[in-house]
C-alpha positions as CSV (number, residue, x, y, z in Angstrom):
1,M,-42.4,79.0,-151.5
2,R,-42.8,75.9,-149.3
3,T,-39.8,73.7,-149.1
4,V,-39.1,70.3,-147.7
5,E,-35.9,68.1,-147.6
6,I,-36.1,64.3,-147.8
7,R,-33.3,61.9,-147.1
8,V,-33.8,58.3,-148.3
9,P,-31.6,55.3,-148.0
10,A,-30.3,52.7,-150.5
11,T,-31.8,49.3,-149.9
12,S,-31.0,45.7,-150.7
13,A,-33.8,43.2,-151.3
14,N,-34.1,39.5,-151.2
15,L,-30.8,39.0,-149.2
16,G,-30.4,35.6,-150.8
17,P,-33.4,33.4,-150.0
18,G,-35.9,36.1,-149.0
19,F,-37.2,36.6,-152.6
20,D,-39.6,39.6,-152.8
21,A,-39.9,39.6,-149.0
22,L,-36.7,40.7,-147.1
23,G,-35.1,44.0,-147.3
24,L,-32.3,46.0,-145.6
25,A,-31.8,49.7,-145.4
26,L,-28.2,50.9,-146.0
27,S,-26.2,53.9,-145.0
28,L,-26.1,55.4,-148.4
29,H,-28.5,58.1,-149.2
30,D,-30.1,60.3,-151.8
31,E,-31.1,63.8,-150.7
32,I,-34.0,65.6,-152.4
33,E,-35.1,69.2,-151.8
34,A,-38.6,69.8,-153.0
35,A,-40.5,73.1,-153.3
36,L,-43.9,74.2,-154.5
37,T,-43.7,77.4,-156.6
38,T,-46.0,79.9,-158.2
39,E,-44.1,79.7,-161.4
40,P,-45.7,77.1,-163.6
41,G,-43.8,74.1,-164.7
42,V,-41.2,71.7,-163.4
43,R,-37.6,72.4,-162.8
44,V,-35.3,69.6,-161.7
45,T,-31.5,69.7,-161.0
46,V,-29.5,66.6,-160.4
47,T,-26.0,66.1,-159.2
48,G,-24.3,62.8,-158.7
49,E,-25.7,59.6,-160.0
50,G,-27.9,60.0,-163.0
51,A,-26.7,63.5,-163.7
52,G,-27.0,64.1,-167.5
53,E,-29.2,61.0,-167.9
54,V,-32.5,61.3,-166.1
55,D,-35.4,63.3,-167.2
56,L,-35.5,66.8,-165.9
57,G,-39.2,67.5,-166.2
58,E,-42.5,65.7,-165.7
59,G,-40.8,62.3,-166.5
60,H,-38.5,62.5,-163.4
61,L,-39.5,59.7,-161.1
62,V,-39.6,61.9,-158.0
63,V,-42.0,64.3,-159.8
64,R,-44.2,61.4,-161.1
65,A,-44.4,60.1,-157.4
66,M,-45.3,63.5,-156.2
67,R,-48.1,63.9,-158.8
68,A,-49.4,60.5,-157.9
69,A,-49.5,61.3,-154.2
70,F,-51.3,64.6,-154.7
71,D,-53.9,62.7,-156.8
72,R,-54.2,60.0,-154.1
73,M,-54.7,62.6,-151.4
74,G,-57.3,64.4,-153.5
75,A,-55.1,67.5,-153.2
76,P,-54.8,70.1,-156.1
77,Q,-51.8,69.7,-158.3
78,P,-49.3,72.5,-157.6
79,D,-48.7,75.2,-160.3
80,G,-44.9,74.7,-160.1
81,V,-42.5,72.1,-158.7
82,A,-38.8,72.7,-158.2
83,L,-36.5,69.8,-157.2
84,R,-32.9,69.7,-156.3
85,C,-31.5,66.1,-156.1
86,V,-28.2,65.0,-154.8
87,N,-28.0,61.3,-155.8
88,R,-25.5,58.8,-154.3
89,I,-27.4,55.6,-154.8
90,P,-26.2,53.9,-158.1
91,H,-28.8,53.5,-160.7
92,A,-29.9,50.0,-162.1
93,R,-27.4,48.2,-159.7
94,G,-29.9,46.4,-157.3
95,L,-29.6,49.0,-154.5
96,G,-33.1,50.4,-154.6
97,S,-32.6,53.7,-156.5
98,S,-36.1,53.7,-157.9
99,S,-37.7,52.9,-154.6
100,A,-35.7,55.7,-153.0
101,A,-37.1,58.1,-155.7
102,V,-40.7,56.9,-155.3
103,C,-40.6,57.2,-151.5
104,A,-39.0,60.6,-151.6
105,G,-41.6,62.0,-154.0
106,I,-44.6,60.6,-152.1
107,L,-43.2,61.9,-148.7
108,A,-42.4,65.3,-150.3
109,A,-46.0,65.6,-151.5
110,R,-47.5,64.7,-148.2
111,A,-45.2,67.2,-146.5
112,L,-46.0,70.0,-148.9
113,A,-49.8,69.4,-149.2
114,D,-52.2,71.4,-147.1
115,G,-53.2,70.0,-143.7
116,E,-56.6,69.0,-144.8
117,H,-55.4,66.6,-147.4
118,A,-52.1,65.5,-145.9
119,G,-53.8,64.7,-142.4
120,D,-55.7,61.7,-144.0
121,F,-52.7,60.4,-145.8
122,S,-51.2,57.9,-143.3
123,D,-47.9,56.0,-143.2
124,D,-49.8,53.0,-144.4
125,A,-51.2,55.0,-147.3
126,V,-47.7,56.2,-148.3
127,F,-46.4,52.5,-148.1
128,A,-49.4,51.4,-150.3
129,L,-48.9,53.9,-152.9
130,A,-45.1,53.4,-153.1
131,T,-45.6,49.6,-153.5
132,E,-48.2,50.2,-156.2
133,M,-45.7,52.3,-158.1
134,E,-42.8,49.9,-157.6
135,G,-44.8,46.8,-158.1
136,H,-43.6,45.0,-154.9
137,P,-42.8,46.0,-151.3
138,D,-39.4,44.5,-150.7
139,N,-37.3,47.7,-151.3
140,V,-40.0,50.1,-150.3
141,A,-40.4,48.8,-146.8
142,P,-36.8,49.2,-145.6
143,C,-36.6,52.5,-147.5
144,L,-39.4,53.9,-145.5
145,A,-38.9,52.1,-142.2
146,G,-35.2,51.4,-142.0
147,G,-33.6,48.3,-140.5
148,L,-34.4,44.8,-141.7
149,T,-37.9,44.4,-143.0
150,V,-40.1,41.5,-143.8
151,A,-42.8,42.6,-146.3
152,W,-45.9,40.9,-147.8
153,S,-49.2,41.6,-149.4
154,D,-52.5,40.3,-148.1
155,H,-55.3,38.7,-150.1
156,A,-56.7,42.1,-151.0
157,G,-53.3,43.2,-152.3
158,A,-52.5,45.6,-149.4
159,P,-48.8,45.6,-148.4
160,H,-47.7,45.1,-144.8
161,M,-44.3,45.1,-143.1
162,V,-42.5,44.1,-139.9
163,K,-39.4,45.9,-138.9
164,L,-36.5,44.1,-137.2
165,A,-33.1,45.2,-135.9
166,P,-30.1,43.4,-137.2
167,D,-27.2,42.6,-134.9
168,Q,-24.8,45.4,-135.0
169,R,-21.8,43.1,-135.4
170,I,-22.9,42.6,-139.0
171,R,-21.5,45.2,-141.6
172,P,-23.1,45.1,-145.1
173,V,-20.5,45.5,-147.9
174,A,-21.8,46.5,-151.3
175,L,-19.6,45.4,-154.2
176,V,-20.8,47.6,-157.1
177,P,-19.9,47.0,-160.7
178,S,-19.8,49.6,-163.5
179,T,-22.3,47.6,-165.5
180,R,-26.1,48.0,-165.0
181,L,-29.0,45.6,-165.2
182,S,-32.7,46.6,-165.1
183,T,-35.0,44.9,-162.7
184,E,-37.4,44.0,-165.6
185,A,-34.7,42.3,-167.5
186,A,-33.6,40.3,-164.4
187,R,-37.1,39.3,-163.5
188,G,-37.8,38.2,-167.0
189,L,-35.3,35.4,-166.6
190,L,-37.3,33.8,-163.8
191,P,-39.4,30.7,-164.5
192,K,-43.1,30.7,-163.9
193,D,-42.9,27.6,-161.8
194,V,-40.2,26.1,-159.5
195,P,-39.8,22.7,-158.0
196,H,-41.5,22.2,-154.6
197,K,-38.2,21.1,-153.0
198,D,-36.6,24.4,-154.0
199,A,-39.5,26.4,-152.6
200,S,-39.3,24.4,-149.4
201,F,-35.5,24.9,-149.3
202,N,-35.9,28.7,-149.5
203,A,-38.6,28.9,-146.9
204,G,-36.3,27.3,-144.4
205,R,-33.3,29.4,-145.4
206,A,-35.3,32.6,-145.2
207,A,-36.5,31.8,-141.7
208,L,-32.9,30.9,-140.6
209,L,-31.6,34.1,-142.1
210,I,-33.9,36.2,-139.8
211,A,-32.4,34.3,-136.9
212,A,-28.9,34.7,-138.1
213,L,-29.2,38.5,-138.8
214,T,-30.9,39.4,-135.5
215,Q,-29.7,36.8,-133.0
216,R,-26.7,34.7,-134.1
217,P,-24.4,36.4,-136.7
218,E,-22.1,33.5,-136.9
219,R,-20.1,33.0,-140.1
220,G,-21.3,29.4,-140.6
221,L,-24.9,30.2,-139.8
222,L,-25.0,33.1,-142.2
223,L,-23.4,31.1,-145.0
224,A,-26.1,28.5,-144.7
225,A,-28.9,31.1,-144.2
226,T,-28.0,33.1,-147.4
227,E,-28.3,30.0,-149.7
228,D,-30.9,30.4,-152.5
229,R,-32.5,28.3,-155.1
230,L,-35.3,30.5,-156.3
231,H,-33.7,33.3,-158.3
232,Q,-30.0,33.9,-158.3
233,H,-28.9,31.0,-160.5
234,Y,-31.7,31.7,-163.0
235,R,-30.4,35.3,-163.3
236,A,-26.8,34.4,-163.5
237,P,-26.5,34.4,-167.4
238,A,-27.4,38.1,-167.3
239,M,-24.7,39.0,-164.8
240,R,-22.1,36.3,-165.0
241,E,-19.4,38.4,-163.2
242,S,-21.7,38.9,-160.2
243,A,-22.6,35.2,-160.1
244,D,-18.9,34.3,-160.2
245,L,-18.0,36.9,-157.4
246,V,-20.7,35.4,-155.2
247,E,-19.3,31.9,-155.7
248,R,-15.7,33.1,-155.0
249,L,-16.7,34.9,-151.8
250,R,-18.8,32.0,-150.5
251,A,-16.0,29.6,-151.2
252,V,-13.7,31.4,-148.9
253,G,-16.4,31.7,-146.1
254,V,-18.0,35.1,-146.8
255,P,-21.8,35.1,-146.8
256,A,-22.6,36.8,-150.1
257,V,-25.7,37.3,-152.2
258,V,-26.8,39.2,-155.3
259,S,-28.4,42.5,-154.1
260,G,-32.0,42.7,-155.3
261,A,-32.1,42.0,-159.0
262,G,-28.3,42.7,-159.3
263,P,-25.7,43.3,-160.5
264,T,-24.3,44.5,-157.2
265,V,-23.1,41.9,-154.8
266,L,-23.9,42.3,-151.1
267,A,-21.7,40.6,-148.5
268,F,-22.3,40.3,-144.8
269,S,-19.1,41.2,-143.1
270,T,-18.3,40.2,-139.6
271,S,-15.0,40.3,-137.6
272,D,-13.8,37.0,-138.9
273,T,-14.6,37.6,-142.6
274,Q,-13.8,41.4,-143.2
275,D,-10.3,40.7,-144.4
276,L,-11.5,38.0,-146.9
277,I,-13.5,40.2,-149.2
278,A,-11.1,42.6,-150.9
279,P,-8.7,39.8,-152.3
280,E,-11.6,38.2,-154.1
281,V,-13.0,41.3,-155.6
282,G,-10.5,42.8,-158.0
283,N,-10.3,46.2,-159.6
284,D,-13.6,46.2,-161.6
285,W,-15.8,46.7,-158.5
286,H,-16.3,49.5,-156.1
287,I,-16.2,48.2,-152.5
288,Q,-18.5,50.2,-150.2
289,L,-18.5,49.2,-146.5
290,M,-21.8,50.4,-144.9
291,D,-23.9,50.2,-141.9
292,V,-27.6,49.3,-141.6
293,D,-29.7,52.5,-141.6
294,P,-32.0,52.1,-138.6
295,V,-34.3,55.0,-139.4
296,G,-35.2,55.0,-143.1
297,A,-36.7,58.0,-144.8
298,N,-36.3,61.2,-143.0
299,V,-38.4,64.4,-143.6
300,Q,-37.2,67.9,-142.5
301,F,-38.3,71.4,-143.1
302,P,-35.3,73.7,-143.5
303,E,-36.7,76.4,-141.2
304,T,-37.2,73.9,-138.4
305,R,-33.7,72.4,-138.3
């Protein structure tokens, strides 16, 4: 029985103005152990987030991603698949849980396929398939590469990314509510067209955010750089508590945004703002201080550790 272990990080996309382009890998991880077995069928065990809720058979997202990867490689589908998932990334909270599952499944399939098929399945091919399954690359890119990523698709639809290193003085703080919100529901609130002045505003703020995160993590600069006019206020009716928390934090000088499609709020904590966050949050949110994961997805074979 061949076994591989995959460790994939939570991610936060958009980061305010970088809609569908910017992403950040966070130090919160799901761990998946995958094995190909001679016993037919799929066996999945899940502990942590999603236990008792997610499909434990062919419908499990990691399994679906593995199947898609075997097909893309032209490799034969295995007789049996056994998965053990230890989940820490909250589901449907805007922290990239589905991207983590998709990336884990694709990487597991590549690691477990025979050399003939896996050898031709490059990192770019992994990124392309993960983006295809997710629909956009903003969470997939930091999940695979770690750090701060800028992702885009070319005219042919192929995804690309650039990885950057954020200044280590910045500590991401995830403020996670108990309520959930699907990405599809949040995206459905966005208008088809936006005013030119809003698009121009966000282009400038996204560029400024790259500079603030990587070179000048100053409180005032981060506050200006995390302003957004493209998506957060349109989505606010679906997550009023998140929108209100973002407003309260920003009012006291904390750069805060909706994480991905929400409803988690992401704050960029620095030495002069770290004590300002908790008083604004209240008891209905889980406060999780994190680091930026600089590595991204990690693949290990138990026998080689």
